[in-house]
N, C-alpha and C positions, 0 to 999 in steps of 0.2 A: 102305680107307675114308678118306675126307677128312674130317677132324673140323671144320675151319673152313670154312664155306660162303661167308660174305661178312661184311665189317664193317658196322656200323651207323653211318651218318654222318648224323646229324640235328642239329637245332639244340640239342636237350637233351643229346645225347651229346657233342657238341663242346664245350658248356659244361662238362660233367662231366670231359672230358679235359684242359681248360685249368685247372680249379680244383682237381680231386681226383686227377688223374693215373689216371683209370679209363676203359676203352675197352669198346665193346660189340660183340658178334659174333652172327651167327646161326650156330648149330652143328648138327651131326648130333643127331638126337633120342635116338640110342643112346649117345652119348658121355657119359662121367662127367667129374668135375672134374679128375681127374688127367690124363686124356687132353687135355683142353682146355688145361691148364697147360703140358703138354709141346709140344703143337702150336703154341701161341703163342710159347713160348720158342724153339722150333726155327725158326719162320717169321720172326719179327722180331728175334731176337737181344736179347731183354730178359729181366729177371728177374721173375717173376710172384709176388706176395705173397698174393693172394687171389682166389678165383674163385666168383662167385655165379651160379646158374642159375635160369632160369624156363621152365616148359612152357606153351605157348599151345595150347588146343585149337581144334578147327574152329568156325567161325562159320556157322551154318546159315541159308540164306535160301529163302524160298518166294515164287514169283510165280504169279499167277493170269492165264493168258493164254486166248485163245479156243480153243487147242488142248488146253487142260487145265492142271493144275497142274504147274509145273516146280520141282523140289527140287534144291538144290545146296548145296555147302559149301566153304569155303576150306581151305587146306592146314594141317597141323599143323606147328609149328616150335618150336624151342628157342632160348632167347636167353641168352647168357652175358655177365655184366659181369665184367671183369678188371682188378683193381687191379695197377698196376705200381709196382716199387720206386722210390724217390726217385732222381732224376737220370736215369732212363731215359724215353724217349718213343718213341712210334710215329708215323711219317710216312706217312699213307696217299697223299699226293699226289706222292711222290718218283718214281713210276714212270709218270706221265702223260706 
């Protein structure tokens, strides 16, 4: 099971990483905070001080077309905000 799916690189998370030394990740929905902490420490070689998680449910959408009602939903995902210890940093752009 891969705990970390992808990092969140948005304008808001970039500002948080520069000011408060915290980074965002989309993680596996079954992962707990200890597993997320171990995965970040093993992958990036930093020490994690705090992990906060958020579960996002599906967004349901309905369209009325000439063939009938079309129903769909977006995927469920979990987001983790990870606080890194002072002096450590993660560079997402080093492998490009």
